[in-house]
Residue frames as qw, qx, qy, qz and C-alpha x, y, z in Angstrom:
[[0.009, 0.097, -0.906, -0.411, 3.95, -12.13, 14.63],
 [0.226, 0.476, 0.808, -0.264, 0.34, -12.47, 15.60],
 [0.293, 0.700, 0.118, -0.640, -0.52, -9.32, 13.76],
 [0.149, 0.452, -0.678, -0.560, 1.20, -10.61, 10.65],
 [0.091, 0.100, 0.987, 0.085, -0.62, -13.96, 10.83],
 [0.262, 0.615, 0.606, -0.431, -3.93, -12.25, 11.26],
 [0.253, 0.646, -0.247, -0.677, -3.28, -10.02, 8.20],
 [0.100, 0.259, -0.877, -0.391, -2.54, -13.20, 6.16],
 [0.164, 0.378, 0.896, -0.168, -5.75, -14.83, 7.43],
 [0.307, 0.656, 0.249, -0.643, -7.69, -11.70, 6.44],
 [0.236, 0.460, -0.584, -0.626, -6.27, -12.02, 2.84],
 [0.035, -0.104, -0.969, -0.220, -7.69, -15.66, 2.46],
 [0.190, 0.561, 0.671, -0.446, -11.03, -14.45, 3.87],
 [0.270, 0.657, -0.052, -0.702, -11.11, -11.67, 1.26],
 [0.147, 0.302, -0.768, -0.545, -10.16, -13.95, -1.57],
 [0.088, 0.283, 0.954, -0.040, -12.98, -16.42, -0.65],
 [0.193, 0.632, 0.422, -0.621, -15.31, -13.53, -0.36],
 [0.183, 0.508, -0.426, -0.726, -14.34, -12.41, -3.84],
 [0.121, -0.007, -0.915, -0.385, -15.30, -15.77, -5.38],
 [0.078, 0.517, 0.806, -0.276, -18.61, -15.88, -3.52],
 [0.172, 0.649, 0.157, -0.724, -19.32, -12.28, -4.60],
 [0.084, 0.285, -0.658, -0.692, -18.61, -13.09, -8.26],
 [0.004, -0.265, -0.954, -0.141, -21.27, -15.67, -8.20],
 [0.058, 0.681, 0.634, -0.362, -23.87, -13.36, -6.77],
 [0.008, 0.532, -0.147, -0.834, -22.92, -10.38, -9.01],
 [0.055, 0.150, 0.794, 0.587, -24.37, -12.24, -12.00],
 [0.173, -0.646, -0.721, -0.180, -27.92, -11.32, -10.52],
 [0.289, -0.868, -0.325, 0.238, -27.35, -8.11, -8.43],
 [0.334, 0.858, -0.109, 0.375, -25.77, -4.79, -8.70],
 [0.538, 0.213, -0.498, 0.645, -22.61, -3.86, -6.85],
 [0.257, -0.410, 0.238, -0.842, -24.51, -1.32, -4.62],
 [0.811, -0.283, -0.147, -0.490, -27.05, -3.93, -3.72],
 [0.848, 0.020, -0.454, 0.273, -24.34, -6.51, -2.86],
 [0.257, 0.385, -0.429, 0.776, -22.59, -3.99, -0.77],
 [0.550, -0.411, 0.001, -0.727, -25.84, -3.21, 1.12],
 [0.913, -0.214, -0.168, -0.304, -26.68, -6.82, 1.90],
 [0.794, 0.118, -0.453, 0.389, -23.21, -8.14, 2.72],
 [0.086, 0.439, -0.363, 0.817, -22.56, -5.18, 4.94],
 [0.641, -0.393, 0.033, -0.658, -25.83, -5.83, 6.85],
 [0.936, -0.091, -0.341, -0.015, -25.09, -9.50, 7.37],
 [0.560, 0.272, -0.443, 0.645, -21.56, -8.61, 8.60],
 [0.189, -0.503, 0.262, -0.802, -23.00, -5.99, 11.15],
 [0.827, -0.352, -0.071, -0.433, -25.25, -8.58, 12.62],
 [0.895, 0.073, -0.365, 0.246, -22.46, -11.04, 12.90],
 [0.369, 0.346, -0.415, 0.757, -20.14, -8.48, 14.71],
 [0.460, -0.509, 0.075, -0.723, -23.04, -7.30, 16.83],
 [0.918, -0.312, -0.194, -0.147, -23.44, -10.85, 18.29],
 [0.751, 0.123, -0.405, 0.507, -19.73, -10.95, 18.93],
 [0.128, 0.391, -0.300, 0.861, -19.76, -7.66, 20.87],
 [0.576, -0.540, -0.302, -0.534, -22.97, -8.30, 22.84],
 [0.806, -0.428, -0.354, 0.204, -21.41, -10.27, 25.70],
 [0.588, 0.056, -0.208, 0.780, -18.55, -7.70, 26.11],
 [0.119, -0.865, -0.402, 0.276, -20.82, -4.70, 26.80],
 [0.398, -0.126, 0.250, 0.874, -18.60, -2.67, 24.37],
 [0.075, 0.590, 0.536, 0.599, -21.71, -1.26, 22.61],
 [0.336, -0.829, -0.409, 0.183, -22.54, 0.74, 25.77],
 [0.452, -0.477, 0.098, 0.747, -19.58, 3.08, 25.09],
 [0.364, 0.474, 0.526, 0.605, -20.97, 4.33, 21.76],
 [0.091, -0.937, -0.312, -0.127, -22.71, 7.42, 23.29],
 [0.541, -0.727, 0.108, 0.408, -19.18, 8.38, 24.75],
 [0.714, 0.213, 0.339, 0.574, -17.56, 8.53, 21.41],
 [0.140, -0.569, 0.050, 0.809, -16.00, 12.09, 20.69],
 [0.540, 0.745, 0.251, -0.299, -17.72, 13.79, 17.81],
 [0.204, 0.786, -0.486, -0.322, -14.44, 14.45, 15.92],
 [0.270, -0.276, 0.922, 0.040, -13.48, 10.75, 16.15],
 [0.560, 0.410, 0.692, -0.200, -16.94, 9.77, 14.98],
 [0.419, 0.821, -0.053, -0.384, -16.69, 12.14, 12.04],
 [0.063, 0.598, -0.751, -0.272, -13.31, 10.59, 11.02],
 [0.379, 0.010, 0.925, -0.031, -14.64, 7.06, 11.28],
 [0.565, 0.601, 0.475, -0.307, -17.76, 7.97, 9.27],
 [0.354, 0.803, -0.309, -0.368, -15.72, 9.72, 6.44],
 [0.071, -0.511, 0.841, 0.164, -13.26, 7.00, 6.30],
 [0.514, 0.195, 0.815, -0.184, -15.97, 4.21, 6.26],
 [0.551, 0.712, 0.246, -0.359, -17.78, 5.95, 3.36],
 [0.255, 0.789, -0.473, -0.298, -14.65, 6.26, 1.34],
 [0.148, -0.420, 0.895, 0.026, -13.19, 2.94, 2.08],
 [0.236, 0.158, 0.959, -0.004, -16.13, 0.57, 2.01],
 [0.442, 0.645, 0.369, -0.503, -18.79, 2.71, 0.57],
 [0.469, 0.771, -0.251, -0.351, -16.92, 3.88, -2.57],
 [0.076, -0.589, 0.792, 0.144, -14.00, 1.59, -2.41],
 [0.397, 0.026, 0.911, -0.105, -15.81, -1.63, -2.20],
 [0.592, 0.630, 0.330, -0.379, -18.50, -0.56, -4.69],
 [0.308, 0.747, -0.513, -0.289, -15.64, 0.08, -7.18],
 [0.224, -0.346, 0.911, 0.013, -14.27, -3.38, -6.36],
 [0.570, 0.278, 0.737, -0.233, -17.53, -5.10, -6.94],
 [0.552, 0.742, 0.001, -0.379, -17.91, -3.25, -10.29],
 [0.180, 0.614, -0.743, -0.197, -14.39, -4.42, -11.35],
 [0.409, -0.076, 0.904, -0.097, -15.43, -8.06, -10.38],
 [0.626, 0.526, 0.496, -0.293, -18.51, -7.87, -12.48],
 [0.486, 0.802, -0.157, -0.311, -16.75, -6.35, -15.57],
 [0.438, 0.658, -0.613, -0.011, -13.33, -8.09, -15.70],
 [0.888, -0.116, -0.445, -0.020, -13.53, -11.04, -13.35],
 [0.716, -0.692, 0.082, 0.041, -11.91, -12.03, -9.98],
 [0.862, -0.044, 0.120, 0.490, -8.58, -13.24, -11.47],
 [0.411, 0.514, 0.115, 0.744, -7.95, -9.63, -12.94],
 [0.300, -0.830, -0.117, -0.456, -9.82, -7.30, -10.41],
 [0.758, -0.640, -0.065, 0.105, -8.31, -8.73, -7.18],
 [0.737, -0.049, 0.009, 0.674, -4.62, -8.27, -8.10],
 [0.223, 0.545, 0.180, 0.788, -5.16, -4.76, -9.19],
 [0.438, -0.772, -0.163, -0.431, -7.28, -3.75, -6.28],
 [0.805, -0.567, -0.038, 0.171, -5.02, -5.35, -3.85],
 [0.634, 0.309, -0.105, 0.701, -2.07, -3.41, -4.96],
 [0.228, -0.914, -0.204, -0.266, -3.22, -0.81, -2.49],
 [0.699, -0.550, -0.020, 0.456, 0.06, -0.91, -0.53],
 [0.510, 0.289, 0.249, 0.771, 1.49, 1.08, -3.36],
 [0.115, -0.742, -0.209, -0.626, -0.79, 3.83, -2.30],
 [0.690, -0.676, -0.241, 0.094, -0.30, 3.20, 1.46],
 [0.738, 0.052, -0.072, 0.669, 3.44, 3.98, 1.09],
 [0.215, 0.396, 0.046, 0.891, 3.28, 7.65, 0.49],
 [0.495, -0.655, -0.188, -0.539, 0.22, 8.18, 2.78],
 [0.832, -0.481, -0.212, 0.178, 1.82, 6.27, 5.76],
 [0.615, 0.053, -0.129, 0.776, 5.11, 8.11, 5.34],
 [0.021, -0.465, -0.077, -0.882, 3.33, 11.57, 5.41],
 [0.572, -0.553, -0.130, -0.591, 0.75, 10.82, 8.09],
 [0.896, -0.438, -0.072, -0.027, 2.20, 8.08, 10.28],
 [0.086, -0.864, 0.496, -0.003, 5.92, 8.92, 9.86],
 [0.911, -0.158, 0.370, 0.085, 6.93, 5.47, 8.85],
 [0.276, -0.639, 0.504, 0.511, 10.23, 4.99, 7.21],
 [0.785, 0.578, -0.060, -0.212, 11.18, 4.40, 3.57],
 [0.531, -0.477, 0.656, 0.246, 13.72, 1.69, 3.08],
 [0.103, 0.392, -0.739, -0.538, 15.39, -0.01, 0.06],
 [0.108, 0.174, 0.973, 0.110, 13.19, -3.11, 0.09],
 [0.324, 0.657, 0.475, -0.488, 10.05, -0.83, 0.18],
 [0.258, 0.644, -0.334, -0.638, 11.28, 0.80, -3.13],
 [0.057, 0.240, -0.906, -0.343, 11.94, -2.52, -4.69],
 [0.220, 0.361, 0.875, -0.236, 8.71, -4.00, -3.46],
 [0.326, 0.658, 0.262, -0.626, 6.82, -1.01, -4.88],
 [0.215, 0.492, -0.591, -0.602, 8.48, -1.43, -8.28],
 [0.038, 0.014, 0.994, 0.105, 7.48, -5.00, -8.33],
 [0.277, 0.507, 0.725, -0.376, 3.80, -4.09, -7.47],
 [0.307, 0.668, -0.107, -0.670, 3.67, -1.35, -10.21],
 [0.124, 0.356, -0.825, -0.420, 5.11, -3.80, -12.70],
 [0.117, 0.233, 0.962, -0.083, 2.51, -6.48, -11.77],
 [0.301, 0.622, 0.467, -0.552, -0.35, -4.01, -11.88],
 [0.286, 0.588, -0.358, -0.667, 0.54, -2.76, -15.35],
 [0.052, 0.155, -0.953, -0.255, 0.94, -6.34, -16.58],
 [0.179, 0.389, 0.854, -0.296, -2.51, -7.17, -15.11],
 [0.295, 0.643, 0.146, -0.691, -4.02, -4.08, -16.72],
 [0.272, 0.463, -0.614, -0.579, -2.66, -4.94, -20.15],
 [0.030, 0.058, 0.992, 0.107, -3.98, -8.49, -19.80],
 [0.277, 0.529, 0.658, -0.458, -7.43, -7.20, -19.12],
 [0.321, 0.657, -0.133, -0.669, -7.32, -5.01, -22.09],
 [0.120, 0.330, -0.832, -0.429, -6.10, -7.80, -24.33],
 [0.013, 0.181, 0.982, 0.054, -8.55, -10.50, -23.38],
 [0.111, 0.656, 0.665, -0.339, -11.62, -8.29, -22.83],
 [0.149, -0.160, 0.338, 0.915, -11.13, -5.94, -25.82],
 [0.124, -0.366, -0.739, -0.552, -14.50, -6.66, -27.24],
 [0.293, -0.650, -0.651, 0.259, -16.20, -5.51, -24.06],
 [0.099, 0.798, 0.121, 0.582, -17.21, -1.81, -23.98],
 [0.462, -0.849, 0.044, -0.253, -16.72, -1.64, -20.23],
 [0.876, 0.003, -0.265, 0.402, -13.21, -3.28, -20.02],
 [0.322, 0.418, -0.268, 0.806, -11.48, 0.10, -19.25],
 [0.477, -0.615, 0.074, -0.623, -14.05, 0.99, -16.64],
 [0.933, -0.284, -0.221, 0.010, -13.36, -2.34, -14.95],
 [0.713, 0.123, -0.259, 0.639, -9.67, -1.56, -14.75],
 [0.006, 0.516, -0.176, 0.838, -10.22, 2.11, -13.51],
 [0.698, -0.548, -0.116, -0.446, -12.77, 0.79, -10.98],
 [0.918, -0.174, -0.270, 0.231, -10.22, -1.84, -9.61],
 [0.502, 0.229, -0.252, 0.795, -7.39, 0.73, -9.23],
 [0.262, -0.572, 0.026, -0.777, -9.81, 3.22, -7.64],
 [0.819, -0.505, -0.196, -0.188, -10.68, 0.70, -5.07],
 [0.785, 0.028, -0.293, 0.545, -7.04, 0.31, -4.34],
 [0.158, 0.430, -0.169, 0.873, -6.64, 4.07, -3.66],
 [0.537, -0.583, -0.070, -0.606, -9.72, 4.09, -1.35],
 [0.909, -0.285, -0.291, 0.089, -8.50, 1.06, 0.60],
 [0.604, 0.154, -0.299, 0.723, -5.06, 2.65, 1.20],
 [0.181, -0.514, 0.076, -0.835, -6.80, 5.83, 2.51],
 [0.774, -0.495, -0.145, -0.368, -8.87, 3.68, 4.94],
 [0.859, -0.060, -0.373, 0.346, -5.85, 1.56, 6.09],
 [0.352, 0.312, -0.270, 0.840, -3.96, 4.75, 7.10],
 [0.338, -0.502, 0.046, -0.795, -6.84, 6.42, 8.78],
 [0.857, -0.398, -0.189, -0.267, -8.06, 3.46, 10.67],
 [0.709, 0.053, -0.438, 0.550, -4.44, 2.78, 11.85],
 [0.087, 0.344, -0.271, 0.895, -4.68, 6.25, 13.57],
 [0.622, -0.399, -0.147, -0.657, -8.20, 5.52, 14.88],
 [0.863, -0.127, -0.480, 0.096, -7.00, 2.15, 16.46],
 [0.332, 0.218, -0.550, 0.735, -5.01, 4.19, 19.00],
 [0.326, -0.199, 0.256, -0.888, -8.32, 5.19, 20.53],
 [0.806, -0.005, 0.044, -0.590, -10.70, 2.16, 19.89],
 [0.611, -0.189, 0.769, -0.008, -10.88, -1.48, 20.19],
 [0.045, 0.225, -0.743, -0.628, -10.54, -3.19, 16.67],
 [0.015, 0.399, 0.911, 0.103, -13.74, -5.31, 16.88],
 [0.051, 0.733, 0.511, -0.446, -15.75, -2.32, 18.08],
 [0.035, 0.540, -0.321, -0.777, -14.29, -0.21, 15.31],
 [0.022, 0.039, 0.882, 0.469, -15.23, -2.90, 12.78],
 [0.002, -0.604, -0.786, 0.132, -18.84, -2.70, 14.02],
 [0.005, 0.709, 0.228, -0.667, -18.90, 1.05, 14.24],
 [0.002, -0.334, 0.494, 0.803, -17.85, 1.67, 10.66],
 [0.013, -0.272, -0.894, -0.357, -20.75, -0.46, 9.53],
 [0.018, -0.695, -0.594, 0.405, -23.19, 1.58, 11.58],
 [0.057, 0.662, -0.081, -0.743, -22.15, 4.57, 9.53],
 [0.001, 0.212, -0.745, -0.633, -21.87, 2.83, 6.22],
 [0.163, 0.323, 0.929, 0.072, -25.12, 0.91, 6.14],
 [0.195, 0.745, 0.431, -0.470, -27.58, 3.91, 6.17],
 [0.082, 0.619, -0.384, -0.680, -25.68, 5.55, 3.38],
 [0.035, -0.125, 0.897, 0.422, -25.89, 2.42, 1.28],
 [0.166, 0.487, 0.826, -0.230, -29.47, 1.97, 2.19],
 [0.198, 0.752, 0.159, -0.608, -30.35, 5.50, 0.98],
 [0.091, 0.501, -0.588, -0.629, -28.41, 5.11, -2.22],
 [0.065, 0.083, 0.968, 0.227, -30.18, 1.83, -3.01],
 [0.198, 0.637, 0.684, -0.296, -33.75, 3.16, -2.33],
 [0.180, 0.751, 0.013, -0.635, -33.18, 6.23, -4.47],
 [0.158, 0.336, -0.734, -0.569, -32.31, 4.15, -7.55],
 [0.815, 0.158, 0.090, -0.549, -35.31, 2.61, -9.22],
 [0.665, 0.388, -0.631, -0.093, -32.89, -0.05, -10.67],
 [0.143, 0.266, -0.853, 0.426, -31.71, -1.12, -7.30],
 [0.566, -0.024, 0.410, -0.715, -35.25, -1.13, -5.83],
 [0.834, 0.289, -0.215, -0.417, -36.24, -3.51, -8.62],
 [0.486, 0.408, -0.762, 0.129, -33.13, -5.56, -8.14],
 [0.169, -0.219, 0.767, -0.579, -33.88, -6.04, -4.43],
 [0.738, 0.079, 0.267, -0.615, -37.48, -7.12, -5.03],
 [0.832, 0.365, -0.331, -0.254, -36.29, -9.74, -7.55],
 [0.056, -0.551, 0.802, -0.222, -33.55, -11.31, -5.13],
 [0.825, -0.113, -0.527, -0.169, -33.84, -14.99, -4.83],
 [0.756, -0.641, 0.124, -0.055, -33.00, -16.80, -1.59],
 [0.891, 0.090, 0.060, 0.440, -29.86, -18.05, -3.16],
 [0.331, 0.682, -0.037, 0.651, -28.70, -14.47, -3.94],
 [0.389, -0.804, 0.137, -0.429, -29.41, -13.28, -0.56],
 [0.925, -0.343, 0.074, 0.143, -27.68, -16.41, 1.10],
 [0.769, 0.292, -0.021, 0.568, -24.56, -15.79, -1.09],
 [0.106, 0.765, -0.070, 0.632, -24.41, -12.12, -0.19],
 [0.593, -0.728, 0.158, -0.306, -24.78, -12.77, 3.55],
 [0.941, -0.194, 0.074, 0.267, -22.18, -15.57, 3.45],
 [0.586, 0.478, -0.034, 0.653, -19.70, -13.41, 1.62],
 [0.185, -0.822, 0.085, -0.531, -20.39, -10.62, 4.11],
 [0.789, -0.588, 0.138, -0.116, -19.81, -12.68, 7.15],
 [0.904, 0.004, 0.062, 0.424, -16.63, -14.30, 5.71],
 [0.506, 0.501, 0.055, 0.700, -14.97, -11.15, 4.04],
 [0.097, -0.703, 0.122, -0.694, -16.17, -8.41, 6.50],
 [0.768, -0.549, -0.068, -0.323, -17.38, -10.09, 9.47],
 [0.911, -0.276, 0.116, 0.284, -14.28, -12.24, 9.85],
 [0.731, 0.329, 0.093, 0.591, -11.76, -10.83, 7.35],
 [0.099, 0.768, 0.025, 0.632, -12.10, -7.22, 7.92],
 [0.620, -0.753, 0.026, -0.217, -12.25, -7.60, 11.72],
 [0.872, -0.325, 0.125, 0.344, -9.15, -9.71, 12.11],
 [0.561, 0.518, 0.086, 0.640, -7.44, -7.31, 9.62],
 [0.190, -0.853, 0.023, -0.485, -8.14, -4.40, 11.94],
 [0.777, -0.617, 0.119, 0.021, -6.79, -6.42, 14.90],
 [0.841, 0.032, 0.134, 0.523, -3.75, -7.25, 13.02],
 [0.307, 0.723, 0.063, 0.616, -3.38, -3.63, 11.99],
 [0.444, -0.843, 0.072, -0.296, -3.47, -2.67, 15.57],
 [0.879, -0.408, 0.188, 0.157, -0.78, -5.09, 16.45],
 [0.677, -0.045, 0.321, 0.661, 1.64, -4.08, 13.70],
 [0.095, -0.473, 0.162, 0.861, 2.56, -1.38, 11.31],
 [0.647, 0.577, 0.223, -0.445, 0.35, -0.23, 8.31],
 [0.441, 0.678, -0.510, -0.291, 3.15, -0.79, 5.81],
 [0.087, -0.274, 0.954, -0.084, 3.30, -4.38, 7.16],
 [0.478, 0.326, 0.696, -0.426, -0.40, -5.21, 7.47],
 [0.535, 0.635, -0.054, -0.555, -1.21, -3.72, 4.07],
 [0.310, 0.512, -0.744, -0.296, 1.32, -5.80, 2.07],
 [0.147, -0.054, 0.974, -0.166, 0.36, -9.00, 3.88],
 [0.509, 0.465, 0.459, -0.561, -3.26, -8.28, 3.22],
 [0.490, 0.645, -0.315, -0.495, -2.32, -7.95, -0.48],
 [0.134, -0.286, 0.930, 0.189, -1.25, -11.55, -0.69],
 [0.612, 0.358, 0.460, -0.534, -4.95, -12.04, -1.53],
 [0.626, 0.526, -0.344, -0.462, -4.22, -12.33, -5.31],
 [0.138, 0.311, -0.939, -0.055, -2.44, -15.74, -4.69],
 [0.311, 0.190, 0.839, -0.404, -5.48, -17.07, -2.84],
 [0.553, 0.521, 0.211, -0.615, -7.88, -15.60, -5.26],
 [0.403, 0.495, -0.627, -0.447, -6.11, -16.92, -8.37],
 [0.051, 0.081, -0.995, 0.013, -6.27, -20.50, -6.99],
 [0.347, 0.374, 0.701, -0.498, -9.94, -20.08, -5.96],
 [0.506, 0.530, -0.151, -0.664, -10.83, -18.50, -9.32],
 [0.356, 0.324, -0.809, -0.336, -9.39, -21.57, -11.07],
 [0.051, -0.026, -0.975, 0.214, -10.93, -24.07, -8.67],
 [0.224, 0.466, 0.699, -0.493, -14.45, -22.62, -7.80],
 [0.388, 0.696, 0.120, -0.592, -15.22, -20.29, -10.67],
 [0.759, 0.277, 0.514, 0.288, -13.48, -22.10, -13.54],
 [0.211, 0.929, -0.081, -0.292, -12.10, -18.86, -14.88],
 [0.862, 0.306, 0.095, 0.393, -9.63, -19.16, -17.63],
 [0.269, -0.901, 0.227, 0.255, -6.45, -17.39, -16.47],
 [0.710, 0.645, -0.215, 0.182, -3.54, -17.02, -18.98],
 [0.769, -0.111, -0.243, 0.580, 0.10, -17.48, -17.98],
 [0.230, 0.455, -0.043, 0.859, 0.45, -13.79, -18.19],
 [0.505, -0.653, -0.120, -0.551, -2.32, -13.21, -15.56],
 [0.892, -0.387, -0.180, 0.150, -0.83, -15.74, -13.18],
 [0.672, 0.153, -0.150, 0.709, 2.66, -14.32, -13.67],
 [0.065, -0.630, -0.022, -0.773, 1.23, -10.68, -12.98],
 [0.662, -0.653, -0.108, -0.351, -0.27, -11.87, -9.73],
 [0.896, -0.168, -0.178, 0.370, 2.90, -13.48, -8.70],
 [0.403, 0.400, -0.103, 0.817, 4.92, -10.38, -9.40],
 [0.355, -0.692, -0.071, -0.625, 2.47, -8.36, -7.24],
 [0.859, -0.493, -0.134, -0.037, 2.70, -10.89, -4.43],
 [0.775, 0.097, -0.160, 0.604, 6.52, -10.79, -4.68],
 [0.156, 0.532, -0.074, 0.829, 6.48, -7.10, -4.32],
 [0.563, -0.667, -0.013, -0.488, 4.23, -7.08, -1.18],
 [0.895, -0.301, -0.146, 0.295, 6.50, -9.82, 0.47],
 [0.565, 0.282, -0.125, 0.766, 9.49, -7.52, -0.26],
 [0.173, -0.651, 0.012, -0.739, 7.60, -4.64, 1.39],
 [0.774, -0.586, -0.107, -0.212, 7.29, -6.73, 4.51],
 [0.831, 0.073, -0.282, 0.474, 10.97, -7.69, 4.76],
 [0.319, -0.943, 0.057, -0.077, 12.74, -5.88, 7.68],
 [0.876, -0.219, 0.124, 0.412, 16.13, -7.37, 7.21],
 [0.473, 0.384, 0.121, 0.784, 17.41, -4.25, 5.07],
 [0.237, -0.759, -0.453, 0.404, 17.17, -1.38, 7.63],
 [0.342, -0.133, 0.145, 0.919, 18.87, 1.26, 5.55],
 [0.188, 0.779, 0.467, -0.374, 16.50, 4.23, 5.27],
 [0.465, 0.479, 0.359, 0.653, 16.41, 6.55, 2.14]]
């Protein structure tokens, strides 16, 4: 039960982070945001690890394991989160988050193939709910943002983020058999931040963006990074280590309920009844994916 509660807590942290990111995205690019929030999160986790002496084990890390962590980090948080921020900027929190957090749909086939997790009746029903909700949310985005040239790009970016996160959930579930979750949370940032830094410095637009950052922009990015990555991602990895991937992923995907409420309260976004209904359908799907009372395997 502790793993499930940690996954739900992570979902709230991610939803709160999304609302903070949306405010800062009005002034910064997705790549710049990813760099600054990852850096602040790395410092936060570093301070957590310092008393435990866990950092002394870094030189002992096998090369093959380090390579897997590096690849997974770049795909999941380098590409996936950048796509997520792009979706937030183009179509808003209330639409991006439900689509991006439909990633349990992608986790299912990957976890069955790589982790040998069973396929049950409620998993099929839950998957259908998630697909239905995603399509409803996609249609809503196209209807309400039809005048924007980038609306389709926002939808594609959100779904691309979901695929990247599903890949990361499955791979990190395997890595957790060898590493402590908090240490893994820090290690992935060690691999990710240099990549983000190089990408930012090679872009003249991002260099200019960084020079023009205000103290408020930096503060929002740092705060969002500590909440969503420093706390949210870390406790999600701890929860993932304590339960199955096809349980942790759906519980993490309850983020749409939290984000919808936060978007209404904090960002004053206008969400239609169709958007809210789609978020509820997705959440119903991920709840069904977590039920273990129907043990019949297909």
